[in-house]
Structure formats: structure tokens, C-alpha cells
C-alpha positions as a Markdown table, in Angstrom:
| # | Residue | x | y | z |
|---|---|---|---|---|
| 1 | Met | -120.6 | 6.5 | -26.6 |
| 2 | Arg | -122.0 | 9.3 | -25.4 |
| 3 | Gly | -125.4 | 8.8 | -28.0 |
| 4 | His | -125.5 | 5.2 | -26.2 |
| 5 | Ala | -125.6 | 6.6 | -22.7 |
| 6 | Ala | -127.6 | 9.7 | -23.7 |
| 7 | Val | -130.7 | 6.3 | -25.2 |
| 8 | Tyr | -129.4 | 4.5 | -22.4 |
| 9 | Lys | -130.9 | 7.3 | -20.2 |
| 10 | Ala | -133.4 | 8.8 | -22.1 |
| 11 | Thr | -135.2 | 5.0 | -21.9 |
| 12 | Gly | -134.8 | 4.1 | -18.5 |
| 13 | Gly | -132.3 | 1.5 | -19.3 |
| 14 | Arg | -134.6 | -0.4 | -21.8 |
| 15 | Ile | -132.3 | 0.3 | -24.9 |
| 16 | Gly | -128.5 | 0.3 | -24.4 |
| 17 | Gly | -128.3 | -1.8 | -21.5 |
| 18 | Arg | -127.6 | -5.1 | -24.0 |
| 19 | Leu | -125.5 | -5.1 | -26.6 |
| 20 | Pro | -125.4 | -8.2 | -29.3 |
| 21 | Gly | -121.9 | -9.9 | -28.4 |
| 22 | Leu | -121.6 | -8.4 | -25.1 |
| 23 | Pro | -122.7 | -9.2 | -21.7 |
| 24 | Ser | -125.2 | -6.4 | -19.7 |
| 25 | Leu | -123.9 | -2.8 | -19.1 |
| 26 | Leu | -123.9 | -0.4 | -16.8 |
| 27 | Leu | -124.1 | 3.5 | -17.0 |
| 28 | Leu | -120.9 | 4.5 | -14.3 |
| 29 | Asp | -121.3 | 8.5 | -13.8 |
| 30 | His | -117.4 | 9.8 | -12.9 |
| 31 | Leu | -116.3 | 13.0 | -12.3 |
| 32 | Gly | -113.2 | 14.4 | -14.6 |
| 33 | Ala | -110.0 | 14.0 | -12.1 |
| 34 | Lys | -109.2 | 17.6 | -13.6 |
| 35 | Thr | -112.0 | 19.5 | -14.9 |
| 36 | Gly | -114.2 | 17.9 | -12.1 |
| 37 | Arg | -117.3 | 17.5 | -14.6 |
| 38 | Leu | -119.7 | 14.5 | -14.6 |
| 39 | Arg | -119.2 | 12.4 | -16.8 |
| 40 | Thr | -121.3 | 8.9 | -18.2 |
| 41 | Thr | -119.1 | 6.3 | -19.4 |
| 42 | Pro | -121.1 | 2.7 | -20.7 |
| 43 | Leu | -119.6 | -0.3 | -19.7 |
| 44 | Val | -119.7 | -4.0 | -19.3 |
| 45 | Tyr | -119.9 | -5.4 | -15.7 |
| 46 | Met | -120.0 | -8.1 | -14.1 |
| 47 | Pro | -121.9 | -8.9 | -10.7 |
| 48 | Val | -119.2 | -10.0 | -8.3 |
| 49 | Asp | -120.6 | -10.6 | -4.5 |
| 50 | Glu | -122.3 | -7.6 | -3.2 |
| 51 | Gly | -121.5 | -5.2 | -6.1 |
| 52 | Met | -120.0 | -5.7 | -9.6 |
| 53 | Leu | -116.6 | -5.9 | -11.5 |
| 54 | Ile | -115.2 | -3.6 | -13.8 |
| 55 | Val | -112.1 | -3.9 | -16.7 |
| 56 | Ala | -110.2 | -0.8 | -17.2 |
| 57 | Ser | -109.0 | -2.3 | -20.4 |
| 58 | Lys | -109.4 | 0.1 | -22.9 |
| 59 | Gly | -109.4 | -2.6 | -25.6 |
| 60 | Gly | -105.8 | -3.7 | -24.8 |
| 61 | His | -104.9 | -0.1 | -25.5 |
| 62 | Pro | -101.2 | 1.2 | -23.5 |
| 63 | Arg | -103.0 | 3.7 | -21.6 |
| 64 | His | -105.3 | 3.2 | -18.8 |
| 65 | Pro | -109.2 | 4.5 | -19.5 |
| 66 | Gly | -109.9 | 7.9 | -18.6 |
| 67 | Trp | -112.3 | 7.1 | -16.5 |
| 68 | Phe | -110.3 | 4.8 | -14.2 |
| 69 | His | -108.5 | 7.9 | -13.6 |
| 70 | Asn | -111.3 | 9.4 | -12.7 |
| 71 | Leu | -112.3 | 6.8 | -10.0 |
| 72 | Arg | -108.9 | 7.1 | -8.6 |
| 73 | Ala | -109.3 | 11.0 | -8.5 |
| 74 | His | -113.2 | 10.7 | -6.9 |
| 75 | Pro | -114.1 | 6.6 | -5.8 |
| 76 | Asp | -117.2 | 7.3 | -4.7 |
| 77 | Thr | -120.1 | 7.9 | -7.4 |
| 78 | Glu | -123.3 | 6.1 | -9.0 |
| 79 | Val | -123.9 | 3.4 | -11.9 |
| 80 | Gln | -126.9 | 2.9 | -14.1 |
| 81 | Ile | -128.5 | -0.4 | -14.5 |
| 82 | Gly | -131.1 | -0.9 | -16.3 |
| 83 | Gly | -133.7 | 1.5 | -14.7 |
| 84 | Arg | -131.7 | 1.5 | -11.1 |
| 85 | Arg | -129.2 | 4.2 | -9.9 |
| 86 | Leu | -126.9 | 2.8 | -7.2 |
| 87 | Lys | -124.2 | 4.6 | -5.6 |
| 88 | Val | -121.4 | 2.6 | -4.8 |
| 89 | His | -117.6 | 3.1 | -4.3 |
| 90 | Ala | -114.8 | 2.4 | -6.5 |
| 91 | Arg | -111.2 | 0.3 | -5.7 |
| 92 | Glu | -109.1 | -1.4 | -8.0 |
| 93 | Ala | -108.8 | -4.9 | -7.0 |
| 94 | Asp | -105.5 | -5.8 | -5.0 |
| 95 | Ala | -103.1 | -8.8 | -5.8 |
| 96 | Glu | -105.5 | -12.0 | -4.5 |
| 97 | Glu | -108.3 | -10.4 | -6.0 |
| 98 | Arg | -107.2 | -10.0 | -9.0 |
| 99 | Arg | -105.5 | -13.5 | -9.3 |
| 100 | Arg | -109.1 | -14.6 | -8.4 |
| 101 | Leu | -111.2 | -12.9 | -10.4 |
| 102 | Trp | -109.5 | -12.4 | -13.6 |
| 103 | Pro | -110.6 | -16.4 | -14.7 |
| 104 | Pro | -114.1 | -16.4 | -14.0 |
| 105 | Ala | -114.7 | -12.3 | -16.0 |
| 106 | Ser | -112.2 | -13.9 | -18.6 |
| 107 | Asp | -115.5 | -16.3 | -19.3 |
| 108 | Tyr | -117.9 | -13.9 | -18.7 |
| 109 | Asn | -116.8 | -12.0 | -21.3 |
| 110 | Pro | -114.0 | -13.4 | -23.3 |
| 111 | His | -113.3 | -10.2 | -25.0 |
| 112 | Trp | -111.2 | -9.1 | -21.8 |
| 113 | Gly | -109.0 | -11.6 | -22.1 |
| 114 | Arg | -107.9 | -10.8 | -25.8 |
| 115 | Tyr | -107.7 | -7.5 | -24.5 |
| 116 | Arg | -105.1 | -8.8 | -21.7 |
| 117 | Gln | -102.9 | -10.4 | -24.7 |
| 118 | Arg | -103.1 | -7.2 | -26.9 |
| 119 | Thr | -101.3 | -5.1 | -23.9 |
| 120 | Ser | -97.8 | -5.2 | -22.1 |
| 121 | Arg | -99.7 | -3.2 | -18.9 |
| 122 | Glu | -101.4 | -4.6 | -16.4 |
| 123 | Ile | -105.6 | -4.0 | -16.9 |
| 124 | Pro | -106.8 | -2.5 | -13.7 |
| 125 | Leu | -109.8 | -4.9 | -12.1 |
| 126 | Val | -112.0 | -1.8 | -10.3 |
| 127 | Leu | -114.4 | -3.4 | -7.8 |
| 128 | Leu | -117.9 | -1.4 | -7.3 |
| 129 | Glu | -119.2 | -1.9 | -3.9 |
| 130 | Pro | -122.4 | -0.8 | -2.8 |
| 131 | Arg | -122.7 | 2.3 | -0.7 |
| 132 | Pro | -125.2 | 4.0 | 1.7 |
């Protein structure tokens, strides 16, 4: 993943923004909850209203991904989509938003639906909303 993020950044998003069989990817910057170190993770995203949706599926793993814990601690961050950098505020979707967003999210990226079936944990849906 580090190599993927490095190539994505170095090429201004021309390489790494798409992978075969997946929708578009963004680069999520996040500060370590404990370390405060800046990390960057490539993630599939789905456009939603003014912002984006990312899914803390971790491939159906029993635990949430590290980036999700980091966003809980430091929700104001930045993403890169192609050559654009955007400031965003991350928040977990509430129960009503989850009910509304899971069906289109599973259609948008069928892997998310399969990951949901692999685990007993509730997979968080995270909304990235634009900020000034």
C-alpha cells in the first residue's frame, strides 16, 4: 500500500487512481491516534452528495482498519483524488444514513457487500465532507 500511495502521489494521480475491477481510489491522509504520525492509505470511495463515502471493511476482517481509529481521533484531514487535494471532515454514518447508503454502496463496489458477509462486526461507513 505504501508503494501504491507513493506512485499515486508522485504522478499527481495519473497512476494509481484506478485498479482493474475496482471503482476509483483516493488517498486518505490520517494522523496516527497514538503516534501522531502522518499516514496515507489508498481507498475505494463512492461520491455521495457533496462528499465521499469510504467503507471500513478491511476485507471482512474481525477488527476495524487502523485508519478508521485514526479518523476517530483526528477527523479533520485531507484526501487526494487524481491531482486534486481536498480538505475533509470524517464522520461515521448514523443508523439512518447506514440504512440508506449500504444498498447503493454494495452496488457501487460489490466487494463491500461480500466483506460485510464475512464478518460479524458492523462495518462502519465513513462520510468525508468538504471543509474550508
